[in-house]
C-alpha positions in Angstrom: 63.2 -2.0 11.9 63.2 1.0 14.3 60.1 2.3 16.0 58.0 3.8 13.2 56.3 6.3 15.6 59.7 7.7 16.7 60.8 7.9 13.1 57.8 10.0 12.2 57.8 11.9 15.5 54.2 11.1 16.4 52.5 9.6 19.4 51.3 6.0 19.5 47.6 7.1 19.4 48.1 9.5 16.5 45.4 9.5 13.8 45.8 8.7 10.1 45.8 12.4 9.1 48.5 13.3 11.7 50.7 10.4 10.5 50.3 11.4 6.9 51.2 15.0 7.7 54.3 13.9 9.7 55.4 11.7 6.9 55.2 14.5 4.3 57.1 16.8 6.5 59.9 14.2 7.2 60.0 13.1 3.6 60.4 16.7 2.4 63.2 17.5 4.9 65.0 14.2 4.4 64.8 13.9 0.6 68.2 13.1 -0.9 67.8 16.0 -3.4 67.8 18.4 -0.5 70.6 16.6 1.4 73.2 15.9 -1.2 76.0 16.4 1.2 74.6 13.8 3.6 75.5 10.2 2.6 72.9 8.7 5.0 70.0 10.9 3.6 68.8 8.1 1.3 68.8 5.6 4.1 66.8 7.8 6.4 64.4 8.7 3.7 63.8 5.0 3.0 63.2 4.3 6.8 60.6 7.1 6.9 58.8 5.7 3.9 58.8 2.2 5.4 57.5 3.6 8.7 54.6 5.4 6.9 53.8 2.3 4.9 53.4 0.3 8.1 51.4 2.8 10.0 49.0 3.7 7.3 47.8 0.1 7.0 45.5 -0.5 10.0 46.1 -4.3 10.1 49.9 -4.0 10.0 49.8 -1.2 12.5 47.7 -3.4 14.9 50.1 -6.3 14.6 53.1 -4.0 15.3 51.4 -2.5 18.3 50.5 -5.9 19.7 54.1 -7.2 19.1 55.6 -4.0 20.7 53.3 -4.3 23.8 54.3 -8.0 24.1 58.0 -7.1 23.9 57.6 -4.4 26.5 55.8 -6.8 28.8 58.5 -9.4 28.4 61.2 -6.8 29.3 59.3 -5.7 32.4 58.9 -9.3 33.5 62.5 -10.0 33.0 63.4 -7.0 35.2 60.9 -8.2 37.8 62.5 -11.7 37.7 66.0 -10.2 38.1 64.8 -8.2 41.1 63.2 -11.3 42.7 66.5 -13.2 42.2 68.4 -10.4 44.0 66.0 -10.5 46.9 66.3 -14.3 47.2 70.1 -14.0 47.1 70.0 -11.4 49.9 67.8 -13.7 51.9 70.2 -16.6 51.5 73.1 -14.4 52.5 71.2 -13.4 55.7 70.5 -17.0 56.5 74.1 -18.0 56.1 75.1 -15.1 58.4 72.6 -16.3 61.0 74.0 -19.9 60.7 77.6 -18.7 61.2 76.6 -16.6 64.3 74.8 -19.7 65.7 77.8 -21.9 65.2 80.1 -19.4 67.0 77.6 -19.1 69.9 77.5 -22.9 70.2 81.2 -23.2 70.1 81.6 -20.6 72.9 78.9 -22.5 75.0 80.7 -25.8 74.5 84.0 -24.3 75.5 82.5 -22.8 78.7 80.9 -26.1 79.6 84.2 -27.9 79.2 86.0 -25.4 81.4 83.2 -25.8 84.1 83.6 -29.6 84.0 87.3 -29.4 84.3 87.0 -27.1 87.4 84.5 -29.5 89.0 86.8 -32.4 88.5 89.8 -30.5 89.9 87.8 -29.5 93.0 86.8 -33.1 93.6 90.4 -34.3 93.3 91.7 -31.8 95.8 89.1 -32.7 98.4 90.8 -34.2 101.6 90.1 -37.8 102.4 88.6 -36.9 105.8 86.1 -34.5 104.3 85.2 -37.1 101.7 84.5 -39.8 104.4 82.5 -37.3 106.4 80.5 -36.2 103.4 79.7 -39.8 102.4 79.4 -41.6 105.8 79.0 -38.9 108.4 81.1 -37.8 111.4 80.1 -40.9 113.5 81.7 -43.3 111.0 84.9 -41.3 111.1 85.1 -41.6 115.0 84.3 -45.3 114.8 87.1 -45.8 112.4 89.5 -44.1 114.8 88.3 -46.0 117.9 88.9 -49.5 116.5 87.0 -52.2 114.7 85.6 -54.0 117.8 84.0 -51.0 119.4 82.6 -50.1 116.0 81.0 -53.5 115.6 79.7 -53.5 119.2 78.2 -50.1 118.6 76.6 -51.4 115.4 75.1 -54.4 117.3 73.8 -52.2 120.1 72.3 -49.8 117.6 70.7 -52.7 115.7 69.2 -54.1 118.9 67.8 -50.8 119.8 66.3 -50.4 116.4 64.7 -53.9 116.6 63.0 -53.3 120.0 62.5 -49.7 120.4 59.3 -50.1 122.4 60.7 -52.5 125.0 63.9 -50.5 125.6 62.0 -47.3 126.2 59.7 -49.1 128.6 62.6 -50.6 130.6 64.3 -47.2 130.9 61.2 -45.6 132.2 60.7 -48.3 134.9 64.4 -48.8 136.0 65.6 -45.2 136.6 64.6 -41.6 136.9 63.5 -39.6 133.9 66.4 -37.6 132.2 66.1 -33.9 132.0 65.8 -31.9 128.7 69.5 -31.4 128.4 70.3 -35.1 128.8 67.6 -36.0 126.2 69.1 -33.6 123.7 72.6 -35.0 124.2 71.3 -38.5 123.9 69.4 -37.8 120.7 72.4 -36.1 119.2 74.7 -39.0 120.2 72.3 -41.5 118.7 72.2 -39.6 115.4 76.0 -39.4 115.4 76.5 -43.1 116.2 74.0 -44.4 113.7 75.6 -44.2 110.2 72.6 -45.6 108.4 70.3 -42.8 109.7 73.0 -40.2 108.9 73.4 -41.6 105.4 69.7 -41.6 104.9 69.4 -38.1 106.0 72.2 -37.1 103.6 70.8 -39.1 100.7 67.3 -37.8 101.1 67.3 -34.1 101.7 64.1 -32.1 102.1 64.6 -30.0 99.0 66.5 -31.4 96.1 68.4 -28.9 93.9 67.2 -28.7 90.4 69.5 -30.2 87.9 70.7 -28.0 85.0 69.1 -28.7 81.7 71.5 -30.2 79.2 72.4 -28.0 76.3 70.9 -28.8 72.9 73.6 -30.4 70.6 74.8 -28.3 67.7 73.4 -30.5 64.9 69.9 -30.4 66.4 70.0 -26.6 66.8 71.2 -26.3 63.2 68.4 -28.5 61.9 65.8 -26.5 64.0 67.2 -23.2 62.7 67.1 -24.3 59.1 63.5 -25.5 59.6 62.5 -22.2 61.1 64.2 -20.3 58.3 62.4 -22.4 55.7 59.0 -21.8 57.4 59.6 -18.1 57.7 60.7 -17.9 54.1 57.7 -19.9 53.0 55.5 -17.6 55.0 57.0 -14.3 53.9 58.0 -14.9 50.3 55.0 -14.8 48.0 54.5 -17.5 45.4 56.0 -17.0 42.0 54.6 -14.0 40.3 52.3 -14.6 37.5 53.2 -13.3 34.1 50.9 -10.6 32.7 48.0 -11.6 30.6 48.4 -11.6 26.8 45.6 -9.9 25.1 44.7 -10.7 21.5 41.7 -10.3 19.2 40.2 -13.2 17.4 38.3 -12.6 14.2 35.5 -15.1 13.7 32.7 -15.4 11.1 29.0 -15.2 11.9 28.6 -18.8 10.6 31.2 -20.0 13.2 29.2 -18.3 16.0 25.9 -19.7 14.8 27.3 -23.3 14.5 29.7 -23.0 17.4 32.7 -24.2 15.5 36.2 -24.4 17.0 38.4 -21.4 16.2 42.0 -20.4 16.6 44.2 -17.4 17.0 47.8 -16.8 16.0 50.0 -15.1 18.6 53.0 -12.8 18.1 55.4 -15.7 18.7 53.8 -17.7 15.8 52.0 -20.0 18.2 48.5 -21.1 17.2 46.0 -21.5 20.1 42.7 -23.2 19.4 39.6 -22.5 21.5 35.9 -23.5 21.3 33.0 -21.2 20.7 30.3 -21.7 23.3 26.7 -20.6 23.8 26.5 -17.1 25.2 29.4 -15.7 23.1 28.8 -12.7 20.8 30.7 -9.8 19.3 33.1 -8.3 21.9 32.9 -11.4 24.2 36.1 -11.8 26.3 37.4 -15.4 26.7 40.2 -16.2 29.2 42.4 -19.2 28.5 44.3 -20.3 31.6 48.0 -20.9 31.2 48.1 -20.1 27.5 49.8 -16.7 27.8 53.4 -15.6 28.2 56.1 -18.0 29.4 58.8 -16.2 31.4 61.6 -17.6 33.5 61.0 -18.0 37.3 57.4 -16.9 36.8 54.0 -18.5 36.6 52.7 -18.7 33.1 50.1 -16.0 32.3 46.7 -16.3 30.7 45.6 -15.6 27.2 42.7 -13.1 27.0 40.9 -13.4 23.7 38.4 -10.8 22.5 36.0 -12.0 19.8 35.5 -9.8 16.8 32.8 -10.9 14.4 33.7 -10.2 10.8 31.4 -7.9 8.8 28.6 -9.7 6.9 26.8 -8.1 4.0 23.6 -9.9 4.8 23.3 -9.5 8.6 24.2 -7.1 11.4 24.8 -8.5 14.9 23.5 -6.7 18.0 24.2 -8.9 21.0 22.3 -12.1 20.2 19.9 -10.7 17.6 20.6 -10.6 13.9 19.4 -7.6 11.9 18.7 -7.6 8.1 17.2 -5.0 5.8 14.3 -6.0 3.5 13.4 -3.5 0.7 9.7 -3.3 0.0 7.7 -1.6 -2.8 5.6 1.4 -2.3 2.4 -0.4 -3.0 3.3 -3.2 -0.5 4.1 -0.6 2.1 0.7 1.0 1.7 -1.5 -2.0 1.0 0.5 -4.8 2.7 1.7 -8.0 1.1 4.1 -11.0 1.3 7.8 -11.1 0.8 10.8 -13.4 1.3 13.8 -12.7 3.5 17.1 -14.5 3.8 18.0 -16.1 7.1 21.0 -18.1 8.3 19.0 -21.2 7.7 17.6 -20.3 4.2 14.8 -18.2 2.6 11.6 -17.8 4.7 8.4 -15.9 3.9 7.5 -12.7 5.9 4.2 -10.8 6.0 4.2 -7.0 5.4 1.5 -5.3 7.3 -0.5 -2.6 5.5 0.8 0.9 5.9 4.3 -0.2 6.8 7.0 2.5 7.0 10.8 2.3 7.0 10.8 2.7 10.8 9.0 -0.6 11.3 10.4 -4.1 11.8 9.3 -7.7 12.0 10.8 -10.1 14.4 11.4 -13.8 13.6 12.0 -15.6 16.8 14.7 -18.2 17.4 16.9 -17.4 14.4 19.7 -15.6 16.2 22.7 -16.6 18.3 22.5 -19.2 21.0 22.5 -17.8 24.6 23.8 -19.4 27.8 20.4 -20.6 29.0 19.9 -22.5 25.7 17.5 -20.1 24.1 18.3 -18.2 20.9 18.1 -14.6 19.8 15.8 -13.3 17.0 16.1 -12.2 13.4 14.9 -8.6 13.2 13.7 -7.7 9.7 14.0 -3.9 9.1 11.7 -2.7 6.3 12.9 -0.1 3.8 10.4 1.4 1.4 11.8 1.9 -2.1 10.5 3.7 -5.1 10.5 2.4 -8.6 13.6 2.6 -10.7 11.9 5.0 -13.1 9.4 7.8 -12.3 5.8 6.9 -12.6 3.3 9.7 -13.7 0.4 8.3 -11.8 2.3 8.2 -8.6 3.6 11.8 -9.2 0.0 13.1 -9.8 -1.2 11.3 -6.7 1.5 12.9 -4.6 0.7 16.4 -6.0 -2.9 15.9 -5.2 -2.0 14.9 -1.6 0.4 17.8 -1.2 -1.7 20.6 -2.7 -5.2 19.2 -2.0 -6.2 19.0 -5.6 -8.7 16.4 -6.4 -10.2 15.7 -9.8 
C-alpha cells in the first residue's frame, strides 16, 4: 500500500479532523460518478478509502508510523554502510599505490647498489700489481723484493735483532761514536720505518680514524612487512569501530497487575520478532527500558539497542501516579458530615477505611505500602479519594435543612 499520508495530502502529524476533511475532499473529487472517463478513478477512490480507514484507527496508525520509521532507519543505515564500504575501498586503493611506489623505489635502489659494486670490482681489477703490493706491504717490501732475497732476509734479521734489544743498541751507539744531528736522525727514522714491513703493515692496518661503514639496505620483504604493519596500525587508529545501528523504539503495554507482581512481559516488533523482558522494582508508567543488542540488525554495523517505553493499560479501579495508586470512594452525605466506616478495594483485596467527620470531596486517606515497588525496596501508597454523593431520590428533610441553612430560617 502506498503512503496513506501522501494519498490524502496531509502531514504526518495531522489531527483526526484534518484527516477526515482531507478524505472527504479527495473522495468527492475522485468519486467514479464524477470521473466516468477515467478508468483508474475507481482504483484511486478505493486507495483513498483504505488510507482513511488506516489513519482514523489510532492503533493501526501507530503501527504504520512505527513500521515506516523503522523502514526509513534501515534505508539510512544501508546508505551509511555503502558509504563506509566506499571509504574502505578507497583506503585499500591508496595502500596498494603506496606498496607499488615502495616496490619501484626498492628496485631502483637495488639496481644502483649493483652498479656501484660492479664499478668497485672493475676498479680493483684494473689496479697495477706494483700499487697493490705497495698498498698491502708498503714501499720497503717492494724495494726488498727488487734487491734480492738474501739482502731481504739479512735486513729482516737485523731488524729483528734491533727490535729484541733496543735498549742495548741505543746505549752502544751513544758510547761508540758522536751523536748524529737532527737531519741524520730524521733520515734514520724514515729509513727504519721504510725497512720494517711489520711496522708499516701495522700502521696501515690500524689507522687513527676508521671510516664509517655504510649501513646495509633493508631487504625488500622486510620493508614490505613493516609498511603493511604501519598501514594496519594507521588504519586501526584512524578508522572508527563499526557504526552502531540506531536504537529501535517501541511501546510495551502492560497491566497494573503485571507491575504489582513484577511478571515477565514481552513486546512484538515490526519484524514479527517477540522480545521478552522482566519488570523490575522502580518501573512505572512511562519508564524507559534499554535492551542491549536487541534492536536492528544491519550489515557491516553493530546491532542497535531496543528502547522499550512502558505504558500501563487503563484500569477502571485504580489510577497510577508514579508509584502511588489512586482510587475513588463514594461516601454518603451523612457519613461525610458525621463520619463513619467504609470498605475500599485494594490490589490485595477489600480493606476497611475510616471516614473522618466533616469529610469533603477534596479530602483523601492514604493507605501505606499498597502501591508499586520502588528501587529501594519500599512501596508506594494507595490514596483513597472521597467523593460525597447524594441519595438517588430527593429527600424532603434534607431539602428543608438546606433551605434553612441558605436562608437562615429556623423553626
